[in-house]
Residue frames as qw, qx, qy, qz and C-alpha x, y, z in Angstrom:
[[0.328, -0.348, -0.751, 0.455, 10.45, 72.84, -123.57],
 [0.179, -0.780, -0.359, -0.480, 7.53, 75.01, -122.51],
 [0.392, -0.217, -0.510, 0.734, 7.96, 77.51, -119.71],
 [0.038, -0.847, -0.468, 0.248, 6.00, 80.33, -118.14],
 [0.452, 0.622, 0.178, 0.614, 6.41, 83.48, -120.15],
 [0.100, -0.858, -0.033, -0.503, 5.88, 86.23, -117.62],
 [0.137, 0.471, -0.648, 0.583, 7.83, 84.93, -114.62],
 [0.432, -0.252, -0.844, 0.192, 7.17, 82.88, -111.54],
 [0.190, -0.398, -0.623, 0.646, 4.57, 83.92, -109.03],
 [0.188, 0.297, 0.004, -0.936, 2.73, 86.47, -111.18],
 [0.755, 0.312, -0.006, -0.577, 0.85, 84.70, -113.96],
 [0.831, -0.031, 0.551, 0.063, 0.87, 81.25, -115.48],
 [0.183, -0.368, 0.598, 0.688, 1.85, 82.67, -118.87],
 [0.607, 0.434, -0.117, -0.655, 0.45, 82.29, -122.33],
 [0.875, 0.042, 0.479, -0.051, 1.63, 78.73, -122.92],
 [0.652, 0.738, -0.172, 0.004, 4.10, 79.67, -125.68],
 [0.875, 0.047, -0.157, 0.456, 7.65, 78.52, -126.12],
 [0.375, -0.859, 0.064, 0.344, 10.23, 80.54, -124.15],
 [0.403, 0.851, -0.336, -0.027, 13.20, 82.20, -125.78],
 [0.957, -0.030, -0.079, 0.279, 16.26, 80.06, -126.24],
 [0.557, -0.546, 0.164, 0.604, 19.94, 80.95, -126.13],
 [0.022, -0.561, 0.382, 0.734, 21.84, 82.10, -129.19],
 [0.145, 0.115, 0.877, 0.442, 20.01, 79.75, -131.56],
 [0.380, -0.194, -0.342, -0.837, 16.72, 80.40, -133.30],
 [0.395, 0.020, 0.705, -0.589, 13.77, 79.71, -131.01],
 [0.221, 0.339, 0.902, 0.149, 10.91, 77.43, -132.03],
 [0.246, 0.413, 0.048, -0.875, 8.52, 79.39, -134.25],
 [0.701, 0.521, 0.428, -0.232, 5.88, 79.09, -136.94],
 [0.701, 0.218, 0.428, 0.528, 7.14, 78.63, -140.54],
 [0.273, 0.753, 0.260, 0.540, 6.24, 82.20, -141.49],
 [0.492, -0.766, -0.225, 0.348, 7.65, 83.73, -138.33],
 [0.228, 0.950, -0.112, 0.184, 9.43, 87.07, -138.51],
 [0.809, 0.012, -0.257, 0.528, 13.23, 86.70, -138.14],
 [0.157, -0.930, 0.073, -0.324, 14.40, 89.11, -135.43],
 [0.667, 0.137, -0.469, 0.563, 17.54, 89.60, -133.35],
 [0.436, -0.888, -0.052, -0.140, 17.91, 90.90, -129.78],
 [0.304, 0.736, -0.510, 0.325, 21.30, 92.05, -128.58],
 [0.111, 0.285, -0.839, 0.451, 21.27, 90.36, -125.16],
 [0.213, -0.244, -0.944, 0.059, 19.20, 88.09, -122.96],
 [0.093, 0.434, 0.539, -0.716, 17.07, 90.66, -121.13],
 [0.374, 0.391, -0.207, -0.815, 15.90, 92.23, -124.38],
 [0.274, 0.062, -0.894, -0.349, 15.43, 88.76, -125.87],
 [0.027, -0.349, -0.873, 0.338, 12.95, 87.92, -123.16],
 [0.232, 0.507, 0.261, -0.788, 11.01, 91.15, -123.69],
 [0.345, 0.319, -0.540, -0.698, 10.83, 90.62, -127.47],
 [0.217, -0.084, -0.964, -0.133, 9.63, 87.05, -126.96],
 [0.117, 0.390, 0.695, -0.592, 6.94, 88.20, -124.53],
 [0.378, 0.545, 0.049, -0.746, 5.45, 90.46, -127.21],
 [0.362, 0.422, -0.628, -0.544, 6.29, 88.49, -130.34],
 [0.806, -0.021, 0.485, -0.339, 5.33, 85.01, -129.18],
 [0.721, 0.080, 0.647, 0.234, 5.22, 82.38, -131.93],
 [0.526, 0.827, 0.195, 0.012, 5.06, 85.01, -134.66],
 [0.116, 0.892, -0.437, -0.013, 8.76, 85.82, -134.22],
 [0.942, 0.081, -0.166, 0.281, 11.83, 83.71, -134.84],
 [0.243, -0.945, 0.186, -0.116, 14.23, 85.11, -132.28],
 [0.813, 0.121, -0.312, 0.477, 17.97, 84.93, -131.84],
 [0.409, -0.907, 0.060, 0.085, 19.93, 86.45, -128.97],
 [0.538, 0.689, -0.394, 0.283, 23.47, 87.54, -129.69],
 [0.097, 0.426, -0.705, 0.558, 24.51, 87.38, -126.04],
 [0.636, -0.311, -0.682, -0.181, 23.12, 84.59, -123.91],
 [0.643, -0.731, -0.170, -0.149, 22.42, 84.19, -120.19],
 [0.713, -0.626, 0.099, 0.299, 25.06, 85.16, -117.60],
 [0.678, 0.217, 0.231, 0.663, 27.18, 86.83, -120.30],
 [0.206, -0.684, -0.101, 0.692, 28.61, 90.35, -120.37],
 [0.528, 0.777, 0.322, 0.117, 27.62, 92.56, -123.32],
 [0.095, -0.941, 0.231, 0.230, 30.51, 94.95, -122.66],
 [0.291, -0.543, 0.725, 0.309, 33.10, 92.43, -123.85],
 [0.789, 0.366, 0.476, -0.130, 31.05, 90.76, -126.62],
 [0.032, -0.472, 0.636, 0.610, 32.82, 89.89, -129.87],
 [0.798, 0.348, 0.129, -0.475, 30.37, 88.87, -132.65],
 [0.537, -0.153, 0.776, 0.292, 31.13, 85.64, -134.47],
 [0.122, 0.160, -0.611, -0.766, 30.73, 85.31, -138.27],
 [0.128, -0.365, -0.907, -0.167, 27.72, 83.02, -137.82],
 [0.054, -0.653, -0.540, 0.527, 26.02, 85.68, -135.69],
 [0.046, 0.442, -0.233, -0.865, 26.74, 88.34, -138.30],
 [0.117, -0.091, -0.820, -0.553, 25.02, 86.15, -140.89],
 [0.118, -0.560, -0.807, 0.146, 21.93, 85.86, -138.68],
 [0.030, -0.622, -0.200, 0.757, 21.87, 89.63, -138.26],
 [0.050, 0.253, -0.531, -0.807, 22.08, 90.04, -142.02],
 [0.169, -0.265, -0.878, -0.361, 19.03, 87.78, -142.45],
 [0.074, -0.494, -0.700, 0.510, 16.90, 89.52, -139.79],
 [0.057, 0.738, 0.464, 0.487, 14.04, 91.91, -140.45],
 [0.317, -0.885, 0.021, -0.339, 14.46, 93.66, -137.08],
 [0.616, 0.092, -0.530, 0.576, 17.40, 94.07, -134.72],
 [0.448, -0.839, -0.197, -0.238, 16.55, 95.20, -131.19],
 [0.568, 0.159, -0.439, 0.678, 19.18, 96.89, -129.05],
 [0.372, -0.680, -0.471, 0.420, 19.16, 98.84, -125.80],
 [0.258, 0.809, 0.069, 0.524, 21.07, 101.88, -126.99],
 [0.405, -0.900, 0.111, -0.114, 22.53, 104.51, -124.64],
 [0.176, 0.747, -0.635, 0.092, 25.99, 103.22, -125.52],
 [0.786, -0.317, 0.490, -0.205, 25.42, 99.76, -124.06],
 [0.862, 0.205, 0.406, 0.221, 26.17, 97.90, -127.31],
 [0.049, -0.803, 0.297, 0.514, 29.11, 99.94, -128.57],
 [0.307, -0.204, 0.824, 0.430, 29.86, 97.21, -131.09],
 [0.525, 0.518, 0.640, -0.215, 26.40, 97.32, -132.71],
 [0.410, 0.806, -0.093, -0.417, 27.00, 99.88, -135.53],
 [0.017, 0.559, -0.777, -0.288, 30.06, 97.96, -136.68],
 [0.391, 0.078, 0.916, -0.045, 28.16, 94.66, -136.60],
 [0.532, 0.650, 0.418, -0.345, 25.26, 96.05, -138.63],
 [0.314, 0.778, -0.380, -0.389, 27.67, 97.32, -141.26],
 [0.084, -0.408, 0.892, 0.175, 29.66, 94.10, -141.48],
 [0.421, 0.245, 0.860, -0.153, 26.42, 92.06, -141.68],
 [0.066, -0.086, -0.541, -0.834, 25.12, 94.27, -144.51],
 [0.082, 0.460, 0.795, -0.388, 21.93, 94.61, -142.46],
 [0.058, -0.215, -0.442, -0.869, 19.02, 96.04, -144.47],
 [0.327, -0.602, -0.724, -0.082, 16.22, 95.74, -141.94],
 [0.245, -0.826, -0.062, -0.504, 15.08, 98.01, -139.11],
 [0.460, 0.065, -0.620, 0.632, 17.33, 98.71, -136.13],
 [0.452, -0.732, -0.332, -0.388, 15.08, 99.35, -133.12],
 [0.269, 0.271, -0.568, 0.729, 16.61, 101.14, -130.11],
 [0.439, -0.544, -0.711, -0.079, 14.37, 100.21, -127.21],
 [0.355, -0.442, -0.407, 0.716, 15.45, 102.97, -124.83],
 [0.040, 0.288, 0.310, 0.905, 13.98, 105.58, -127.21],
 [0.407, -0.617, -0.395, -0.546, 11.50, 107.71, -125.27],
 [0.682, -0.583, -0.360, 0.255, 12.93, 107.37, -121.77],
 [0.045, -0.945, 0.220, -0.236, 14.78, 110.04, -119.79],
 [0.852, 0.095, -0.394, 0.332, 18.27, 108.58, -119.26],
 [0.562, -0.798, 0.046, 0.210, 20.47, 109.15, -116.25],
 [0.315, 0.846, -0.425, 0.073, 23.89, 110.64, -116.77],
 [0.910, 0.006, -0.286, 0.299, 26.92, 108.40, -116.47],
 [0.403, -0.904, 0.100, 0.102, 28.96, 109.79, -113.56],
 [0.683, -0.360, 0.428, 0.470, 32.13, 108.35, -115.10],
 [0.612, 0.718, 0.268, 0.194, 31.68, 110.01, -118.51],
 [0.204, 0.934, -0.251, 0.154, 34.89, 111.56, -119.79],
 [0.422, -0.626, 0.654, -0.039, 37.13, 109.20, -117.81],
 [0.740, 0.373, -0.523, -0.199, 38.84, 106.51, -119.83],
 [0.770, -0.437, 0.425, -0.190, 39.32, 103.17, -118.14],
 [0.314, 0.496, -0.797, -0.142, 42.13, 100.77, -118.87],
 [0.900, -0.141, 0.062, -0.409, 41.11, 97.13, -118.74],
 [0.556, -0.460, 0.688, 0.069, 44.36, 95.22, -118.81],
 [0.728, 0.251, 0.602, 0.209, 43.85, 94.02, -122.37],
 [0.482, 0.054, 0.412, 0.772, 45.47, 96.77, -124.35],
 [0.012, 0.483, 0.371, 0.793, 42.86, 99.49, -124.61],
 [0.005, 0.335, 0.580, -0.742, 40.67, 101.89, -122.71],
 [0.025, -0.468, -0.613, -0.636, 37.31, 103.43, -123.46],
 [0.217, -0.001, 0.297, -0.930, 34.77, 105.99, -122.38],
 [0.128, 0.312, 0.938, -0.079, 31.34, 104.52, -121.58],
 [0.005, -0.540, -0.568, -0.621, 29.35, 107.46, -122.93],
 [0.137, -0.363, 0.139, -0.911, 27.30, 110.30, -121.57],
 [0.701, -0.295, 0.000, -0.650, 24.40, 108.21, -120.25],
 [0.380, -0.210, 0.864, -0.255, 23.98, 105.25, -117.93],
 [0.419, 0.100, -0.681, -0.591, 22.61, 102.49, -120.22],
 [0.129, -0.095, -0.967, 0.197, 21.04, 100.24, -117.56],
 [0.392, -0.120, -0.003, -0.912, 17.55, 101.70, -117.95],
 [0.650, -0.174, -0.664, -0.326, 15.85, 98.28, -117.74],
 [0.327, -0.090, -0.767, 0.544, 16.44, 98.26, -113.96],
 [0.297, 0.192, 0.329, -0.876, 13.43, 100.61, -113.66],
 [0.344, 0.357, 0.868, 0.022, 10.23, 98.71, -114.50],
 [0.313, 0.788, 0.258, -0.463, 8.58, 101.90, -115.78],
 [0.104, 0.639, -0.538, -0.539, 11.26, 102.12, -118.47],
 [0.197, -0.039, 0.952, 0.229, 10.69, 98.52, -119.53],
 [0.393, 0.613, 0.624, -0.283, 7.04, 99.34, -120.09],
 [0.287, 0.796, -0.200, -0.494, 8.31, 101.88, -122.64],
 [0.113, -0.380, 0.854, 0.337, 10.59, 99.21, -124.13],
 [0.373, 0.280, 0.884, -0.044, 7.56, 96.93, -124.57],
 [0.415, 0.773, 0.282, -0.388, 5.59, 99.62, -126.39],
 [0.144, 0.720, -0.508, -0.451, 8.55, 100.20, -128.68],
 [0.251, -0.129, 0.941, 0.186, 8.76, 96.46, -129.39],
 [0.434, 0.525, 0.707, -0.189, 5.06, 96.27, -130.26],
 [0.318, 0.823, -0.027, -0.469, 5.31, 99.31, -132.53],
 [0.023, 0.572, -0.715, -0.400, 8.28, 97.84, -134.40],
 [0.305, 0.073, 0.946, 0.078, 6.69, 94.40, -134.80],
 [0.436, 0.670, 0.503, -0.328, 3.45, 95.98, -136.07],
 [0.254, 0.790, -0.278, -0.484, 5.38, 98.01, -138.63],
 [0.000, 0.423, -0.854, -0.302, 7.20, 94.90, -139.88],
 [0.084, -0.181, -0.971, -0.133, 4.22, 92.51, -139.71],
 [0.365, -0.106, 0.015, -0.925, 0.93, 94.39, -140.08],
 [0.678, -0.174, -0.594, -0.396, -1.07, 91.15, -140.23],
 [0.626, -0.241, -0.667, 0.324, 0.06, 90.28, -136.71],
 [0.043, 0.430, -0.230, 0.872, -0.43, 93.71, -135.18],
 [0.667, -0.492, -0.088, -0.553, -3.51, 92.84, -133.14],
 [0.908, -0.156, -0.347, 0.176, -1.66, 89.80, -131.79],
 [0.521, 0.211, -0.339, 0.755, 1.36, 91.91, -130.76],
 [0.213, -0.495, 0.096, -0.837, -0.79, 94.63, -129.21],
 [0.804, -0.438, -0.214, -0.340, -2.75, 92.11, -127.15],
 [0.849, -0.105, -0.341, 0.390, 0.40, 90.46, -125.84],
 [0.311, 0.345, -0.246, 0.851, 2.04, 93.80, -125.11],
 [0.448, -0.539, -0.019, -0.713, -1.05, 94.92, -123.18],
 [0.893, -0.359, -0.259, -0.084, -1.13, 91.69, -121.17],
 [0.742, 0.039, -0.308, 0.594, 2.57, 91.92, -120.38],
 [0.047, 0.511, -0.142, 0.847, 2.27, 95.59, -119.44],
 [0.679, -0.567, -0.101, -0.455, -0.27, 94.59, -116.79],
 [0.907, -0.207, -0.248, 0.270, 2.25, 92.08, -115.42],
 [0.489, 0.302, -0.213, 0.790, 4.92, 94.77, -115.35],
 [0.304, -0.618, 0.022, -0.724, 2.58, 97.08, -113.44],
 [0.870, -0.450, -0.163, -0.121, 2.12, 94.27, -110.90],
 [0.802, 0.061, -0.242, 0.542, 5.88, 93.85, -110.70],
 [0.158, 0.512, -0.161, 0.828, 6.39, 97.54, -109.99],
 [0.604, -0.596, -0.028, -0.528, 3.80, 97.37, -107.22],
 [0.933, -0.231, -0.235, 0.146, 5.53, 94.29, -105.78],
 [0.605, 0.247, -0.264, 0.710, 8.91, 96.06, -105.63],
 [0.124, -0.563, 0.122, -0.808, 7.48, 99.15, -103.96],
 [0.781, -0.502, -0.101, -0.357, 5.60, 97.05, -101.40],
 [0.892, -0.057, -0.296, 0.336, 8.75, 95.02, -100.64],
 [0.431, 0.282, -0.259, 0.817, 10.73, 98.17, -99.82],
 [0.306, -0.712, -0.204, -0.598, 7.96, 100.00, -97.98],
 [0.741, -0.641, -0.200, 0.022, 8.68, 98.61, -94.47],
 [0.755, -0.108, -0.062, 0.644, 12.39, 99.55, -94.69],
 [0.129, -0.891, -0.078, 0.429, 13.47, 103.04, -93.69],
 [0.591, 0.796, -0.044, 0.123, 14.97, 105.02, -96.57],
 [0.110, -0.855, 0.496, -0.104, 18.13, 105.78, -94.58],
 [0.697, -0.313, 0.645, -0.021, 18.74, 102.05, -94.21],
 [0.841, 0.476, 0.257, -0.030, 18.51, 101.30, -97.95],
 [0.062, 0.835, -0.514, -0.186, 22.25, 101.16, -98.73],
 [0.961, 0.109, 0.249, 0.042, 23.88, 98.48, -100.87],
 [0.150, -0.669, 0.605, 0.405, 27.39, 97.72, -102.18],
 [0.881, 0.392, 0.253, -0.076, 27.58, 96.16, -105.67],
 [0.732, -0.101, 0.378, 0.558, 30.33, 95.26, -108.11],
 [0.262, 0.108, 0.368, 0.886, 29.53, 97.71, -110.91],
 [0.180, 0.302, 0.261, -0.899, 27.30, 100.72, -111.30],
 [0.117, -0.170, -0.821, -0.532, 24.32, 98.97, -112.92],
 [0.209, -0.544, -0.804, 0.120, 21.54, 99.79, -110.46],
 [0.061, -0.121, -0.147, 0.980, 21.19, 103.58, -110.53],
 [0.399, -0.208, -0.441, -0.777, 17.81, 103.38, -112.31],
 [0.586, -0.403, -0.703, 0.017, 16.55, 100.88, -109.73],
 [0.381, -0.271, -0.459, 0.755, 17.88, 103.15, -106.99],
 [0.109, -0.034, -0.090, -0.989, 16.17, 106.21, -108.44],
 [0.503, -0.282, -0.563, -0.592, 12.84, 104.44, -108.92],
 [0.737, -0.438, -0.510, -0.066, 12.70, 102.70, -105.54],
 [0.268, -0.865, 0.225, -0.358, 14.76, 105.05, -103.36],
 [0.927, -0.286, 0.075, 0.232, 17.74, 102.76, -102.76],
 [0.020, 0.906, -0.406, -0.116, 21.32, 103.96, -102.53],
 [0.968, 0.124, 0.063, 0.210, 23.81, 101.80, -104.46],
 [0.137, -0.854, 0.460, 0.199, 27.59, 102.18, -104.17],
 [0.940, 0.339, 0.011, 0.033, 29.71, 100.43, -106.77],
 [0.657, -0.484, 0.362, 0.451, 33.33, 99.33, -106.95],
 [0.406, 0.077, 0.578, 0.704, 33.36, 99.75, -110.74],
 [0.233, 0.265, -0.109, -0.929, 31.73, 102.16, -113.19],
 [0.731, 0.289, 0.148, -0.600, 28.82, 101.43, -115.55],
 [0.717, 0.402, -0.542, -0.175, 30.87, 98.86, -117.49],
 [0.914, -0.385, 0.094, -0.087, 31.36, 95.52, -115.77],
 [0.886, 0.148, -0.043, 0.437, 34.87, 95.24, -117.22],
 [0.120, 0.864, -0.195, 0.449, 36.15, 98.65, -116.04],
 [0.686, -0.011, -0.530, 0.498, 39.05, 98.46, -113.59],
 [0.408, -0.894, -0.168, -0.075, 38.62, 100.08, -110.17],
 [0.322, 0.671, -0.442, 0.501, 41.51, 102.02, -108.69],
 [0.549, -0.144, -0.675, 0.472, 43.20, 101.15, -105.41],
 [0.013, -0.044, 0.295, -0.954, 42.26, 104.60, -104.10],
 [0.555, -0.189, -0.286, -0.758, 38.62, 104.10, -105.08],
 [0.724, -0.215, -0.655, -0.032, 38.47, 100.72, -103.34],
 [0.384, -0.072, -0.574, 0.720, 40.09, 102.13, -100.20],
 [0.228, -0.110, 0.087, -0.963, 37.58, 104.98, -100.16],
 [0.681, -0.214, -0.453, -0.534, 34.68, 102.55, -100.55],
 [0.646, -0.166, -0.688, 0.285, 35.98, 100.33, -97.75],
 [0.151, -0.010, -0.427, 0.891, 36.28, 103.36, -95.48],
 [0.439, -0.156, -0.139, -0.874, 32.73, 104.42, -96.37],
 [0.712, -0.222, -0.629, -0.220, 31.37, 100.95, -95.58],
 [0.509, -0.158, -0.640, 0.553, 33.03, 101.06, -92.18],
 [0.005, 0.015, -0.251, 0.968, 31.99, 104.61, -91.34],
 [0.532, -0.076, -0.156, -0.828, 28.38, 104.21, -92.46],
 [0.418, -0.098, 0.846, -0.316, 28.12, 100.62, -91.16],
 [0.688, 0.312, -0.300, -0.582, 26.78, 99.33, -94.47],
 [0.543, -0.236, 0.792, -0.151, 26.04, 95.59, -94.34],
 [0.802, 0.439, 0.364, -0.178, 24.45, 94.64, -97.70],
 [0.060, -0.616, 0.645, 0.448, 27.20, 93.46, -100.07],
 [0.845, 0.342, 0.349, -0.217, 26.46, 91.62, -103.34],
 [0.319, -0.230, 0.716, 0.577, 28.25, 89.88, -106.19],
 [0.587, 0.503, -0.015, -0.634, 26.75, 89.97, -109.70],
 [0.880, 0.181, 0.439, 0.010, 26.23, 87.33, -112.35],
 [0.690, 0.685, 0.036, 0.232, 28.31, 89.13, -115.02],
 [0.053, 0.871, -0.409, 0.268, 31.27, 90.27, -112.90],
 [0.614, 0.197, -0.675, 0.357, 34.27, 88.53, -111.39],
 [0.616, -0.714, -0.297, -0.149, 33.37, 87.99, -107.70],
 [0.726, -0.059, -0.326, 0.603, 36.94, 88.45, -106.47],
 [0.111, 0.426, -0.107, 0.891, 36.68, 92.22, -106.05],
 [0.598, -0.550, -0.113, -0.572, 33.57, 91.98, -103.88],
 [0.893, -0.278, -0.316, 0.162, 35.19, 89.12, -101.95],
 [0.521, 0.208, -0.277, 0.780, 38.23, 91.36, -101.36],
 [0.223, -0.503, 0.053, -0.834, 36.00, 94.14, -100.06],
 [0.806, -0.443, -0.266, -0.288, 34.27, 91.59, -97.86],
 [0.803, -0.098, -0.367, 0.459, 37.56, 90.47, -96.34],
 [0.303, 0.280, -0.214, 0.886, 38.64, 94.06, -95.65],
 [0.372, -0.396, 0.038, -0.839, 35.33, 94.99, -94.03],
 [0.182, -0.061, 0.891, -0.412, 34.46, 91.70, -92.36],
 [0.664, 0.268, 0.165, -0.678, 31.32, 91.33, -94.48],
 [0.402, 0.055, 0.883, 0.234, 30.12, 88.23, -96.29],
 [0.235, 0.003, -0.492, -0.839, 28.36, 88.74, -99.64],
 [0.510, 0.131, 0.532, -0.663, 24.61, 88.53, -99.10],
 [0.704, 0.386, 0.593, -0.065, 23.98, 86.83, -102.45],
 [0.344, 0.001, 0.573, 0.744, 24.03, 87.36, -106.19],
 [0.367, 0.658, 0.241, -0.611, 22.23, 90.03, -108.17],
 [0.572, 0.371, 0.588, 0.434, 21.39, 89.92, -111.88],
 [0.066, -0.662, 0.002, 0.746, 22.39, 93.15, -113.57],
 [0.250, 0.549, -0.430, -0.672, 23.15, 92.91, -117.31],
 [0.423, 0.148, -0.819, -0.359, 21.95, 89.40, -118.14],
 [0.840, -0.260, -0.001, -0.476, 19.37, 86.81, -117.16],
 [0.496, -0.374, 0.782, -0.057, 20.23, 83.43, -115.69],
 [0.136, 0.076, -0.913, -0.377, 20.08, 80.20, -117.65],
 [0.572, -0.279, -0.427, -0.643, 16.53, 78.81, -118.10],
 [0.740, -0.347, -0.573, 0.060, 16.96, 76.51, -115.08],
 [0.359, 0.096, -0.429, 0.823, 18.34, 79.32, -112.89],
 [0.119, -0.549, -0.625, 0.542, 16.70, 81.77, -110.54],
 [0.160, 0.677, 0.071, -0.715, 16.24, 84.61, -113.05],
 [0.457, 0.145, 0.738, 0.475, 15.35, 83.17, -116.48],
 [0.160, 0.744, 0.502, 0.412, 12.97, 86.05, -117.33],
 [0.111, 0.484, -0.121, 0.860, 12.97, 89.79, -116.73],
 [0.603, -0.592, -0.095, -0.526, 10.17, 89.51, -114.18],
 [0.906, -0.284, -0.247, 0.191, 11.98, 86.71, -112.35],
 [0.574, 0.271, -0.226, 0.739, 15.16, 88.81, -112.35],
 [0.127, -0.548, 0.108, -0.820, 13.55, 91.86, -110.74],
 [0.786, -0.504, -0.134, -0.331, 11.69, 89.73, -108.20],
 [0.879, -0.091, -0.272, 0.380, 14.86, 87.81, -107.30],
 [0.389, 0.366, -0.220, 0.816, 16.93, 90.99, -106.97],
 [0.356, -0.593, 0.010, -0.722, 14.30, 92.74, -104.88],
 [0.871, -0.437, -0.188, -0.124, 13.88, 89.81, -102.50],
 [0.795, 0.020, -0.256, 0.550, 17.65, 89.45, -102.07],
 [0.199, 0.468, -0.134, 0.851, 18.14, 93.19, -101.56],
 [0.494, -0.602, -0.034, -0.626, 15.33, 93.72, -99.08],
 [0.903, -0.345, -0.248, 0.067, 16.29, 90.68, -97.01],
 [0.687, 0.109, -0.237, 0.678, 19.90, 91.82, -96.79],
 [0.042, 0.489, -0.093, 0.866, 19.11, 95.46, -96.03],
 [0.642, -0.578, -0.157, -0.478, 16.42, 94.61, -93.47],
 [0.903, -0.294, -0.237, 0.204, 18.85, 92.32, -91.65],
 [0.502, 0.454, -0.254, 0.690, 21.64, 94.93, -91.55]]
């Protein structure tokens, strides 16, 4: 099924097949076999690679990369790939082990290379998750894709890697990357214009986990999270009580669930504060193709519209 590549409302797209789920997408016979770790990166790779890449995503829509367990069939696909694209910054903690077990001999491309990462405020604190282990999420916040300027760096890194692996297609990749970069520039302008009428002091939002710090830094929005940077980290009773008190004292009204987190925690906070969740945000994964955020551009537009409506109404 054909779909628009760059997202609704911006451009009609290039008329190429969209990225699928965890299976290989439709491609030309000589297409380059590549792997993306999760759905957001899969979309970006498809935007640049088009029909010259044969793409698989390890983690599909609405799925949490923090708790991913690779299957043997996925390891085999990784072993057959020429390129593996990951976010880095500790987001895919399972990736080195997977590359070793798959006997991967291609190029591992870390797309966050070249950006200035934010520090993870929870670094050094180990979180128990109720399933027999705890872990530290690393020094840096990995959710760099929430800032459109960082994704423009990701896209350049994708084009560079594809050119190195497929020199004959380099002009094709560069042209697509340039076209998509223009769309991303439009997207950044759209987000800034959407927030412009709202006073900075009013831009306060409660979310399930700490995935929006890069968005907040780029667009001057204050996010407060019940969990840390990992969607599966367990909040403490003291932390929740402190957050509830802050919501009451500061009269914060924008409360959101996320597509990769259990909504019960946000619903609990809503009951204790008298707030109803204002909607769903997409943080670590896209929606299914028939959902409201099937591409990166759609995701940022959806989130921005939901956020600005909720904050403006507060």
